C-alpha angles and dihedrals in degrees: 000000000000090000092055092047091049092049091050091050092048091048091051091048092051091048093050089047092053092045088053090051091051093051089050091049093049093047090050091049091049091047091051095050090045091053090049092052091044093052092046089052089049102039108012136251115358119208125220092272093048091048092050088050092052092049089053092049090052090048091051089049092052084054104042105015133085102234094257107141091203090062092045091050093053090047090054091046090052093050090049091052096045102040112354087242095303118113096238136174120243115258121236110248119233118246086250089067088070103175095045093039091054092047091050091051088068092066110008101092090052092064093234095115125139120308140162130016093320101032099246106214140181127038095258088059092051089047090049094053091042089060093044098049099025090233121133098242090149098065093027104036092166087072085079086069093064107105096233094050091041090054092049095048091048095051102035091044093051095042093046100038091242097148103050107359092259120101134202091255090067091065107019114050143112093295102044143006106207102176090171099056092039086079086081087075089074112013121358107262099316108150089347096149093052095050092043087059090048091052094048088051090056100042094047089060093043094056 
């Protein structure tokens, strides 16, 4: 009798677990499709590659984020600005682009130039992400171009403050949503106004 009761209890627990997994999967799918539609409303048509990138970013946010749609909106805005939802490699500036060219000279020859949705740059940042995800970005930096890794680097880095020491929670939280200063999470205040506008377009459609 005890064995039958135990088996029934285990069967019920397994069924409940499977139902929970199904609910989580459905909620993630709905969140992904909502994000795609929102980005298309904000920025225009998204092709299959861009749609897949958005899905991966939302998946990474479900894993490393905190559920705050304001933060997700700003992350998507950043990915749009940096890469148009394509995991791209940074382009080498021309000598006539003096300021950018001189800045790139500090890291370009090392091979650790910008890659991915957020343009991961500098060896120490590749090392940091290698430790976090246990992926050899140091010896194989082009792995940061793979969409799944690019999405995880983008979301985790912005949520945890991995890039500059400042995290999204410092600017986007229950008390304020400072989409302008949030740019400091990635790159000082470079193009901060434009990205803030992108973020507001996305979040206005989210809520």
